[in-house]
SENU-766068 format. One record per residue (C-alpha): residue number from 0; residue in three letters; y, x, z. Coordinates in steps of 0.1 Angstrom, whole numbers. Example, Ala and Ser with C-alpha at 12.3 -4.5 7.8 and 13.67 -1.06 7.14 Angstrom:
+-----+--------+-------+-------+-------+
: num : residu :     v :     u :     w :
+-----+--------+-------+-------+-------+
:   0 :    ALA :   -45 :   123 :    78 :
:   1 :    SER :   -11 :   137 :    71 :
+-----+--------+-------+-------+-------+
***
This chain:
+-----+--------+-------+-------+-------+
: num : residu :     v :     u :     w :
+-----+--------+-------+-------+-------+
:   0 :    MET :    84 :  1414 :  1413 :
:   1 :    ILE :    72 :  1389 :  1380 :
:   2 :    VAL :    40 :  1376 :  1399 :
:   3 :    ASP :     3 :  1380 :  1378 :
:   4 :    TYR :   -15 :  1372 :  1416 :
:   5 :    GLU :   -26 :  1341 :  1432 :
:   6 :    SER :   -23 :  1359 :  1465 :
:   7 :    ASP :    17 :  1370 :  1458 :
:   8 :    VAL :    23 :  1330 :  1449 :
:   9 :    THR :     6 :  1319 :  1486 :
:  10 :    THR :    23 :  1349 :  1503 :
:  11 :    CYS :    58 :  1336 :  1489 :
:  12 :    LEU :    49 :  1303 :  1502 :
:  13 :    GLN :    42 :  1321 :  1537 :
:  14 :    ILE :    73 :  1340 :  1538 :
:  15 :    ILE :    96 :  1312 :  1527 :
:  16 :    ALA :    86 :  1291 :  1561 :
:  17 :    ASP :   105 :  1317 :  1579 :
:  18 :    CYS :   133 :  1331 :  1563 :
:  19 :    LYS :   165 :  1312 :  1544 :
:  20 :    THR :   155 :  1308 :  1509 :
:  21 :    LEU :   173 :  1300 :  1476 :
:  22 :    LEU :   152 :  1290 :  1443 :
:  23 :    VAL :   162 :  1285 :  1411 :
:  24 :    PRO :   137 :  1264 :  1387 :
:  25 :    ILE :   138 :  1273 :  1348 :
:  26 :    TYR :   129 :  1244 :  1329 :
:  27 :    ALA :   116 :  1246 :  1292 :
:  28 :    ASN :   150 :  1248 :  1272 :
:  29 :    PRO :   182 :  1244 :  1276 :
:  30 :    THR :   192 :  1211 :  1258 :
:  31 :    SER :   169 :  1184 :  1268 :
:  32 :    HIS :   173 :  1162 :  1300 :
:  33 :    THR :   160 :  1170 :  1328 :
:  34 :    CYS :   141 :  1137 :  1330 :
:  35 :    ILE :   117 :  1145 :  1297 :
:  36 :    GLN :   115 :  1186 :  1312 :
:  37 :    ASP :    86 :  1201 :  1331 :
:  38 :    ILE :    92 :  1234 :  1354 :
:  39 :    TYR :    82 :  1266 :  1335 :
:  40 :    ALA :    88 :  1295 :  1362 :
:  41 :    ILE :   102 :  1296 :  1395 :
:  42 :    TYR :   124 :  1317 :  1409 :
:  43 :    ILE :   126 :  1328 :  1444 :
:  44 :    TYR :   146 :  1350 :  1467 :
:  45 :    CYS :   144 :  1351 :  1503 :
:  46 :    GLU :   168 :  1367 :  1532 :
:  47 :    ASP :   144 :  1393 :  1536 :
:  48 :    LYS :   153 :  1407 :  1505 :
:  49 :    SER :   118 :  1395 :  1491 :
:  50 :    GLU :   119 :  1383 :  1452 :
:  51 :    TRP :    96 :  1363 :  1429 :
:  52 :    LEU :    91 :  1353 :  1396 :
:  53 :    ILE :    66 :  1328 :  1395 :
:  54 :    PRO :    57 :  1319 :  1357 :
:  55 :    ILE :    46 :  1285 :  1354 :
:  56 :    HIS :    41 :  1281 :  1319 :
:  57 :    HIS :    49 :  1314 :  1298 :
:  58 :    THR :    34 :  1331 :  1271 :
:  59 :    GLU :    36 :  1361 :  1282 :
:  60 :    GLN :    13 :  1361 :  1314 :
:  61 :    ILE :   -21 :  1360 :  1318 :
:  62 :    ARG :   -22 :  1330 :  1341 :
:  63 :    GLY :     5 :  1305 :  1352 :
:  64 :    PHE :     3 :  1290 :  1386 :
:  65 :    PRO :    13 :  1249 :  1380 :
:  66 :    GLU :   -16 :  1242 :  1405 :
:  67 :    TYR :    12 :  1255 :  1432 :
:  68 :    VAL :    45 :  1235 :  1418 :
:  69 :    LYS :    40 :  1208 :  1437 :
:  70 :    GLN :    40 :  1225 :  1471 :
:  71 :    PHE :    75 :  1242 :  1462 :
:  72 :    LEU :    87 :  1210 :  1454 :
:  73 :    ASP :    74 :  1197 :  1485 :
:  74 :    LEU :    96 :  1227 :  1503 :
:  75 :    THR :   122 :  1215 :  1528 :
:  76 :    ASP :   156 :  1232 :  1543 :
:  77 :    ILE :   160 :  1258 :  1517 :
:  78 :    PHE :   189 :  1261 :  1488 :
:  79 :    ILE :   181 :  1246 :  1459 :
:  80 :    HIS :   206 :  1257 :  1423 :
:  81 :    ASP :   209 :  1221 :  1412 :
:  82 :    LYS :   195 :  1196 :  1435 :
:  83 :    LYS :   197 :  1166 :  1413 :
:  84 :    ARG :   177 :  1183 :  1385 :
:  85 :    TRP :   151 :  1196 :  1413 :
:  86 :    LEU :   149 :  1158 :  1423 :
:  87 :    GLN :   143 :  1143 :  1392 :
:  88 :    SER :   112 :  1165 :  1388 :
:  89 :    GLY :   100 :  1156 :  1419 :
:  90 :    GLY :   117 :  1176 :  1449 :
:  91 :    ASN :   119 :  1169 :  1484 :
:  92 :    ASN :   154 :  1157 :  1491 :
:  93 :    ALA :   154 :  1176 :  1523 :
:  94 :    VAL :   168 :  1209 :  1507 :
:  95 :    TRP :   203 :  1223 :  1503 :
:  96 :    ASP :   222 :  1219 :  1470 :
:  97 :    VAL :   240 :  1253 :  1459 :
:  98 :    LYS :   262 :  1237 :  1431 :
:  99 :    SER :   276 :  1212 :  1458 :
: 100 :    LEU :   281 :  1236 :  1483 :
: 101 :    TRP :   301 :  1256 :  1459 :
: 102 :    TRP :   322 :  1227 :  1453 :
: 103 :    TYR :   331 :  1222 :  1487 :
: 104 :    THR :   330 :  1264 :  1498 :
: 105 :    TYR :   356 :  1274 :  1466 :
: 106 :    ASN :   373 :  1239 :  1458 :
: 107 :    GLU :   365 :  1243 :  1422 :
: 108 :    ALA :   329 :  1227 :  1402 :
: 109 :    TYR :   300 :  1256 :  1396 :
: 110 :    ASP :   304 :  1273 :  1365 :
: 111 :    GLU :   269 :  1288 :  1352 :
: 112 :    ASN :   279 :  1295 :  1315 :
: 113 :    HIS :   283 :  1332 :  1326 :
: 114 :    TYR :   244 :  1331 :  1335 :
: 115 :    PRO :   223 :  1330 :  1305 :
: 116 :    THR :   217 :  1370 :  1285 :
: 117 :    ALA :   222 :  1382 :  1254 :
: 118 :    ALA :   184 :  1374 :  1251 :
: 119 :    HIS :   186 :  1341 :  1259 :
: 120 :    GLU :   216 :  1330 :  1238 :
: 121 :    PHE :   200 :  1348 :  1211 :
: 122 :    TYR :   171 :  1329 :  1215 :
: 123 :    TRP :   181 :  1296 :  1221 :
: 124 :    ARG :   203 :  1300 :  1187 :
: 125 :    ARG :   175 :  1307 :  1169 :
: 126 :    LEU :   145 :  1285 :  1183 :
: 127 :    GLU :   169 :  1257 :  1188 :
: 128 :    SER :   144 :  1232 :  1178 :
: 129 :    LEU :   117 :  1247 :  1202 :
: 130 :    LYS :   110 :  1222 :  1230 :
: 131 :    GLU :    93 :  1252 :  1249 :
: 132 :    VAL :   117 :  1281 :  1239 :
: 133 :    ASN :   116 :  1292 :  1273 :
: 134 :    ALA :    86 :  1303 :  1275 :
: 135 :    VAL :    90 :  1325 :  1247 :
: 136 :    ILE :   119 :  1343 :  1262 :
: 137 :    PRO :   110 :  1374 :  1281 :
: 138 :    MET :   100 :  1368 :  1319 :
: 139 :    GLN :   123 :  1399 :  1326 :
: 140 :    GLN :   151 :  1383 :  1312 :
: 141 :    HIS :   146 :  1352 :  1329 :
: 142 :    LEU :   146 :  1375 :  1359 :
: 143 :    ALA :   180 :  1393 :  1351 :
: 144 :    MET :   193 :  1353 :  1347 :
: 145 :    CYS :   184 :  1348 :  1380 :
: 146 :    GLN :   195 :  1379 :  1397 :
: 147 :    LYS :   224 :  1370 :  1385 :
: 148 :    ILE :   225 :  1336 :  1398 :
: 149 :    ARG :   217 :  1352 :  1432 :
: 150 :    HIS :   247 :  1377 :  1430 :
: 151 :    TYR :   267 :  1350 :  1429 :
: 152 :    SER :   257 :  1326 :  1448 :
: 153 :    TRP :   237 :  1343 :  1476 :
: 154 :    PRO :   270 :  1353 :  1495 :
: 155 :    MET :   278 :  1319 :  1501 :
: 156 :    CYS :   246 :  1301 :  1511 :
: 157 :    VAL :   244 :  1332 :  1539 :
: 158 :    ASN :   276 :  1327 :  1555 :
: 159 :    ALA :   291 :  1290 :  1541 :
: 160 :    LYS :   291 :  1267 :  1570 :
: 161 :    LEU :   269 :  1237 :  1563 :
: 162 :    THR :   299 :  1210 :  1576 :
: 163 :    ASP :   290 :  1172 :  1581 :
: 164 :    SER :   309 :  1165 :  1556 :
: 165 :    TYR :   286 :  1188 :  1533 :
: 166 :    LEU :   254 :  1176 :  1545 :
: 167 :    LYS :   265 :  1136 :  1542 :
: 168 :    PHE :   273 :  1144 :  1505 :
: 169 :    ASN :   245 :  1167 :  1497 :
: 170 :    ASN :   219 :  1141 :  1511 :
: 171 :    LEU :   233 :  1111 :  1496 :
: 172 :    TYR :   251 :  1123 :  1458 :
: 173 :    PRO :   217 :  1141 :  1439 :
: 174 :    LYS :   197 :  1116 :  1451 :
: 175 :    THR :   213 :  1089 :  1440 :
: 176 :    PHE :   229 :  1100 :  1411 :
: 177 :    ALA :   195 :  1115 :  1399 :
: 178 :    GLN :   173 :  1083 :  1400 :
: 179 :    ILE :   202 :  1062 :  1382 :
: 180 :    GLU :   198 :  1093 :  1353 :
: 181 :    SER :   156 :  1088 :  1356 :
: 182 :    ASN :   153 :  1051 :  1347 :
: 183 :    GLY :   171 :  1061 :  1316 :
: 184 :    LEU :   190 :  1036 :  1289 :
: 185 :    HIS :   165 :  1015 :  1266 :
: 186 :    VAL :   182 :  1020 :  1230 :
: 187 :    LYS :   172 :  1008 :  1197 :
: 188 :    GLY :   170 :  1029 :  1164 :
: 189 :    ASN :   208 :  1026 :  1161 :
: 190 :    PHE :   223 :  1052 :  1189 :
: 191 :    LYS :   244 :  1077 :  1175 :
: 192 :    PHE :   222 :  1110 :  1184 :
: 193 :    PRO :   185 :  1099 :  1175 :
: 194 :    ASN :   173 :  1130 :  1182 :
: 195 :    GLN :   180 :  1127 :  1223 :
: 196 :    ILE :   159 :  1094 :  1221 :
: 197 :    ASN :   124 :  1095 :  1241 :
: 198 :    ASN :    99 :  1067 :  1241 :
: 199 :    ASN :   129 :  1041 :  1236 :
: 200 :    LEU :   151 :  1059 :  1262 :
: 201 :    VAL :   178 :  1080 :  1263 :
: 202 :    TYR :   193 :  1097 :  1297 :
: 203 :    SER :   229 :  1099 :  1310 :
: 204 :    GLN :   242 :  1130 :  1332 :
: 205 :    TYR :   266 :  1121 :  1363 :
: 206 :    ASN :   291 :  1155 :  1376 :
: 207 :    TYR :   302 :  1146 :  1407 :
: 208 :    HIS :   322 :  1180 :  1411 :
: 209 :    THR :   354 :  1167 :  1401 :
: 210 :    THR :   385 :  1169 :  1421 :
: 211 :    THR :   390 :  1132 :  1430 :
: 212 :    GLY :   347 :  1128 :  1430 :
: 213 :    ARG :   345 :  1104 :  1407 :
: 214 :    PRO :   321 :  1115 :  1386 :
: 215 :    SER :   317 :  1117 :  1342 :
: 216 :    ASN :   291 :  1107 :  1324 :
: 217 :    ALA :   283 :  1125 :  1296 :
: 218 :    PHE :   251 :  1141 :  1277 :
: 219 :    GLY :   240 :  1155 :  1243 :
: 220 :    GLY :   278 :  1147 :  1230 :
: 221 :    PHE :   275 :  1110 :  1241 :
: 222 :    ASN :   300 :  1100 :  1269 :
: 223 :    TYR :   284 :  1076 :  1288 :
: 224 :    ALA :   315 :  1066 :  1307 :
: 225 :    ALA :   337 :  1060 :  1280 :
: 226 :    MET :   318 :  1033 :  1254 :
: 227 :    ASN :   336 :  1020 :  1228 :
: 228 :    LYS :   336 :   981 :  1230 :
: 229 :    GLU :   350 :   976 :  1198 :
: 230 :    ASP :   328 :   998 :  1176 :
: 231 :    GLY :   293 :   987 :  1176 :
: 232 :    THR :   284 :  1019 :  1201 :
: 233 :    ARG :   267 :   995 :  1227 :
: 234 :    SER :   248 :   976 :  1203 :
: 235 :    ALA :   221 :  1002 :  1204 :
: 236 :    PHE :   217 :   994 :  1244 :
: 237 :    CYS :   190 :   966 :  1253 :
: 238 :    SER :   163 :   954 :  1280 :
: 239 :    ARG :   135 :   976 :  1278 :
: 240 :    PHE :   114 :   943 :  1290 :
: 241 :    ASP :    97 :   922 :  1264 :
: 242 :    SER :   114 :   893 :  1282 :
: 243 :    GLY :   147 :   909 :  1304 :
: 244 :    ALA :   181 :   912 :  1299 :
: 245 :    LEU :   205 :   931 :  1309 :
: 246 :    ILE :   227 :   921 :  1337 :
: 247 :    GLU :   265 :   936 :  1345 :
: 248 :    MET :   283 :   935 :  1378 :
: 249 :    ASP :   321 :   943 :  1376 :
: 250 :    PHE :   342 :   945 :  1404 :
: 251 :    ASP :   370 :   922 :  1408 :
: 252 :    SER :   404 :   938 :  1415 :
: 253 :    TYR :   386 :   970 :  1430 :
: 254 :    HIS :   413 :   992 :  1436 :
: 255 :    VAL :   436 :   966 :  1450 :
: 256 :    ARG :   411 :   956 :  1475 :
: 257 :    LEU :   401 :   993 :  1482 :
: 258 :    ILE :   440 :  1001 :  1489 :
: 259 :    ALA :   440 :   968 :  1508 :
: 260 :    LYS :   408 :   981 :  1536 :
: 261 :    LEU :   428 :  1015 :  1538 :
: 262 :    ILE :   462 :   997 :  1547 :
: 263 :    GLY :   443 :   972 :  1573 :
: 264 :    TYR :   459 :   944 :  1550 :
: 265 :    ASP :   436 :   907 :  1549 :
: 266 :    LEU :   440 :   898 :  1510 :
: 267 :    PRO :   424 :   866 :  1498 :
: 268 :    GLU :   386 :   864 :  1481 :
: 269 :    THR :   403 :   842 :  1455 :
: 270 :    SER :   421 :   862 :  1423 :
: 271 :    ILE :   444 :   891 :  1438 :
: 272 :    HIS :   465 :   887 :  1406 :
: 273 :    ASP :   474 :   852 :  1419 :
: 274 :    TYR :   480 :   857 :  1448 :
: 275 :    LEU :   506 :   889 :  1444 :
: 276 :    GLY :   521 :   870 :  1416 :
: 277 :    GLN :   531 :   841 :  1436 :
: 278 :    PHE :   555 :   868 :  1457 :
: 279 :    TYR :   562 :   878 :  1418 :
: 280 :    PHE :   577 :   845 :  1405 :
: 281 :    GLY :   582 :   824 :  1438 :
: 282 :    VAL :   558 :   796 :  1425 :
: 283 :    ASP :   521 :   780 :  1441 :
: 284 :    GLN :   505 :   782 :  1406 :
: 285 :    LEU :   511 :   807 :  1380 :
: 286 :    THR :   506 :   802 :  1339 :
: 287 :    ASP :   481 :   822 :  1321 :
: 288 :    GLU :   514 :   843 :  1309 :
: 289 :    GLN :   524 :   853 :  1339 :
: 290 :    ARG :   491 :   862 :  1357 :
: 291 :    ASN :   485 :   887 :  1324 :
: 292 :    GLU :   522 :   898 :  1337 :
: 293 :    SER :   513 :   900 :  1375 :
: 294 :    LYS :   485 :   922 :  1367 :
: 295 :    SER :   506 :   942 :  1348 :
: 296 :    ILE :   530 :   945 :  1375 :
: 297 :    THR :   505 :   952 :  1403 :
: 298 :    PHE :   490 :   980 :  1386 :
: 299 :    ARG :   527 :   999 :  1372 :
: 300 :    LEU :   535 :   998 :  1411 :
: 301 :    LEU :   503 :  1009 :  1424 :
: 302 :    TYR :   497 :  1035 :  1395 :
: 303 :    GLY :   536 :  1046 :  1392 :
: 304 :    GLY :   557 :  1038 :  1423 :
: 305 :    ILE :   571 :  1009 :  1440 :
: 306 :    ASP :   604 :  1000 :  1431 :
: 307 :    LYS :   630 :   989 :  1460 :
: 308 :    GLU :   630 :   954 :  1452 :
: 309 :    PHE :   593 :   948 :  1455 :
: 310 :    LEU :   592 :   965 :  1491 :
: 311 :    SER :   597 :   931 :  1506 :
: 312 :    ILE :   565 :   919 :  1499 :
: 313 :    PRO :   544 :   929 :  1527 :
: 314 :    PHE :   512 :   943 :  1512 :
: 315 :    PHE :   537 :   969 :  1492 :
: 316 :    ARG :   554 :   975 :  1524 :
: 317 :    GLN :   523 :   987 :  1538 :
: 318 :    VAL :   509 :  1007 :  1506 :
: 319 :    ASN :   548 :  1024 :  1501 :
: 320 :    ASP :   538 :  1036 :  1544 :
: 321 :    PHE :   506 :  1047 :  1537 :
: 322 :    VAL :   517 :  1065 :  1506 :
: 323 :    PHE :   542 :  1091 :  1525 :
: 324 :    SER :   522 :  1089 :  1554 :
: 325 :    LEU :   493 :  1109 :  1534 :
: 326 :    TRP :   521 :  1128 :  1518 :
: 327 :    ASP :   533 :  1139 :  1551 :
: 328 :    LYS :   495 :  1148 :  1558 :
: 329 :    TRP :   494 :  1170 :  1529 :
: 330 :    LYS :   524 :  1186 :  1529 :
: 331 :    ARG :   518 :  1199 :  1569 :
: 332 :    ASN :   483 :  1209 :  1564 :
: 333 :    GLY :   476 :  1218 :  1530 :
: 334 :    CYS :   450 :  1191 :  1527 :
: 335 :    VAL :   440 :  1155 :  1533 :
: 336 :    LYS :   404 :  1137 :  1540 :
: 337 :    THR :   387 :  1111 :  1523 :
: 338 :    PRO :   380 :  1084 :  1547 :
: 339 :    ILE :   344 :  1083 :  1541 :
: 340 :    ILE :   329 :  1112 :  1533 :
: 341 :    GLY :   358 :  1133 :  1551 :
: 342 :    ARG :   360 :  1159 :  1526 :
: 343 :    ASN :   388 :  1177 :  1517 :
: 344 :    ILE :   413 :  1175 :  1490 :
: 345 :    CYS :   431 :  1209 :  1493 :
: 346 :    LYS :   464 :  1219 :  1477 :
: 347 :    ASP :   442 :  1246 :  1457 :
: 348 :    GLN :   426 :  1223 :  1437 :
: 349 :    VAL :   455 :  1206 :  1419 :
: 350 :    THR :   493 :  1219 :  1401 :
: 351 :    ASN :   522 :  1194 :  1406 :
: 352 :    MET :   512 :  1174 :  1429 :
: 353 :    THR :   536 :  1143 :  1435 :
: 354 :    SER :   530 :  1114 :  1467 :
: 355 :    PHE :   517 :  1091 :  1442 :
: 356 :    LYS :   494 :  1115 :  1424 :
: 357 :    LEU :   479 :  1120 :  1456 :
: 358 :    PHE :   472 :  1089 :  1466 :
: 359 :    ASN :   459 :  1083 :  1431 :
: 360 :    TYR :   433 :  1111 :  1439 :
: 361 :    TYR :   428 :  1099 :  1473 :
: 362 :    LEU :   416 :  1063 :  1460 :
: 363 :    GLN :   399 :  1073 :  1432 :
: 364 :    ALA :   380 :  1094 :  1464 :
: 365 :    THR :   376 :  1066 :  1482 :
: 366 :    GLU :   362 :  1040 :  1453 :
: 367 :    THR :   335 :  1066 :  1445 :
: 368 :    GLU :   320 :  1069 :  1479 :
: 369 :    VAL :   322 :  1031 :  1487 :
: 370 :    SER :   302 :  1027 :  1452 :
: 371 :    VAL :   279 :  1054 :  1462 :
: 372 :    ASN :   272 :  1037 :  1494 :
: 373 :    LYS :   266 :  1007 :  1476 :
: 374 :    LEU :   243 :  1023 :  1449 :
: 375 :    SER :   223 :  1040 :  1475 :
: 376 :    GLN :   217 :  1002 :  1495 :
: 377 :    LEU :   210 :   989 :  1463 :
: 378 :    GLN :   184 :  1015 :  1450 :
: 379 :    ASP :   168 :  1011 :  1489 :
: 380 :    TYR :   169 :   974 :  1479 :
: 381 :    LEU :   151 :   980 :  1444 :
: 382 :    GLN :   122 :  1003 :  1455 :
: 383 :    ASP :    96 :   975 :  1451 :
: 384 :    HIS :   109 :   961 :  1422 :
: 385 :    LYS :   111 :   970 :  1383 :
: 386 :    THR :   143 :   964 :  1382 :
: 387 :    CYS :   165 :   995 :  1378 :
: 388 :    ILE :   203 :  1006 :  1376 :
: 389 :    ILE :   210 :  1022 :  1342 :
: 390 :    LEU :   248 :  1030 :  1346 :
: 391 :    TYR :   272 :  1034 :  1368 :
: 392 :    THR :   312 :  1036 :  1363 :
: 393 :    TYR :   336 :  1030 :  1386 :
: 394 :    ASP :   341 :   997 :  1386 :
: 395 :    SER :   306 :   984 :  1374 :
: 396 :    VAL :   274 :   987 :  1378 :
: 397 :    LEU :   248 :   976 :  1348 :
: 398 :    PHE :   209 :   966 :  1358 :
: 399 :    ASP :   178 :   963 :  1336 :
: 400 :    VAL :   160 :   933 :  1347 :
: 401 :    PRO :   127 :   916 :  1336 :
: 402 :    LEU :   134 :   877 :  1337 :
: 403 :    SER :   103 :   872 :  1361 :
: 404 :    GLU :   129 :   889 :  1387 :
: 405 :    ALA :   160 :   879 :  1383 :
: 406 :    GLU :   164 :   838 :  1400 :
: 407 :    SER :   149 :   860 :  1426 :
: 408 :    ILE :   172 :   894 :  1427 :
: 409 :    LEU :   205 :   888 :  1413 :
: 410 :    PRO :   221 :   870 :  1439 :
: 411 :    GLU :   212 :   893 :  1465 :
: 412 :    LEU :   221 :   922 :  1443 :
: 413 :    LYS :   253 :   904 :  1439 :
: 414 :    ASN :   254 :   901 :  1478 :
: 415 :    LEU :   250 :   935 :  1488 :
: 416 :    LEU :   278 :   949 :  1460 :
: 417 :    GLU :   304 :   924 :  1473 :
: 418 :    GLN :   298 :   930 :  1511 :
: 419 :    GLY :   335 :   942 :  1525 :
: 420 :    ASN :   355 :   918 :  1502 :
: 421 :    PHE :   345 :   930 :  1473 :
: 422 :    PRO :   336 :   902 :  1445 :
: 423 :    VAL :   319 :   904 :  1416 :
: 424 :    LYS :   320 :   893 :  1382 :
: 425 :    CYS :   283 :   893 :  1366 :
: 426 :    LYS :   276 :   893 :  1330 :
: 427 :    VAL :   242 :   890 :  1313 :
: 428 :    GLY :   232 :   901 :  1275 :
: 429 :    ASP :   204 :   907 :  1250 :
: 430 :    ILE :   222 :   938 :  1241 :
: 431 :    TYR :   253 :   956 :  1257 :
: 432 :    ASP :   275 :   949 :  1230 :
: 433 :    LYS :   269 :   908 :  1238 :
: 434 :    MET :   276 :   901 :  1268 :
: 435 :    ARG :   287 :   867 :  1282 :
: 436 :    THR :   298 :   856 :  1318 :
: 437 :    ILE :   279 :   833 :  1345 :
: 438 :    THR :   279 :   825 :  1380 :
: 439 :    LEU :   255 :   835 :  1403 :
+-----+--------+-------+-------+-------+
***
């Protein structure tokens, strides 16, 4: 039912305490980032088949119930339609993410494009500039949309097993990426999409429900994961602090070192390409040309397959053994488990799989799982600091740092990232396209 009375809200909260529950928040509009939106209505469905649509801000209702939002945000052990967005609204982390559970259960990303009604599409199109458009869409249409969400997701919520792998993922990934997104990126007026700027900040949006688990990162038509280094795109990004700077920490030979961890091979802390180049060229000291060629050879062998003549090198012999051991598991079991979270990568997720394609999928999954653990540790350390993580790509982390904290905090951030023999290179700059290398 659509709630009109306060007594119905309190009854709803009482029932939730004793029932398995699905909660779907409705925000102000479908286009703005969650970080700059309020919740305009809350849909609740419980296993006793009771349902409520509670207005928070809506023109159709005599009154809304904004004073109860905090109680809903504090709920635990319920299913949330999108946990990452819920956390950005101030929600409790001790809830279960429907979208991640869908990904785990069906081995595919959650598609919500078919949920909005024709009325939603009409209002969103005709009132595109109205930031509170969902406040004027009839509540009955919001109810119909939420009932459709419930129709698809509730059977899964009731029947799907919350595996240890899912629970680890659910506890870590939405929280980690919600916080990075919420920090925003400070921009100048030359950002390519000025309508997205809010108080000099723009917001990215990570999607980690991909085949490999490596997140994409795009919002409002701007791809934050693949910013062009040559066309001036990065010149829009700068520090939010009057006396501050952007600090980028970039993993050195990240994939090669991750592979070494997987196969139990000890690599030196010095340059990987110098180390492997000594095997390629039979010399103790590489020229600049040989170093560049060493890098190309290594990547070609790891991503395209190892030529027989390189199997005499101990590192590549062990890599080759690992690749075909993984491939054998895939053929026998139909899936392989990622090494940290233990998530299955299964045959029904991909087509035209080969041994080295599987290895690359597995490697990207490993890369992300290692990185997300490191990001979480960084966030824990930064809780009482102004310094914040504003961007993560697969092999680098970008921080916004006030100069008052730089001297004390940067060595510790570097140390946290480098744990496990993953050395990083550091760069600093006033703006993102003018970064210079520094030594910490």
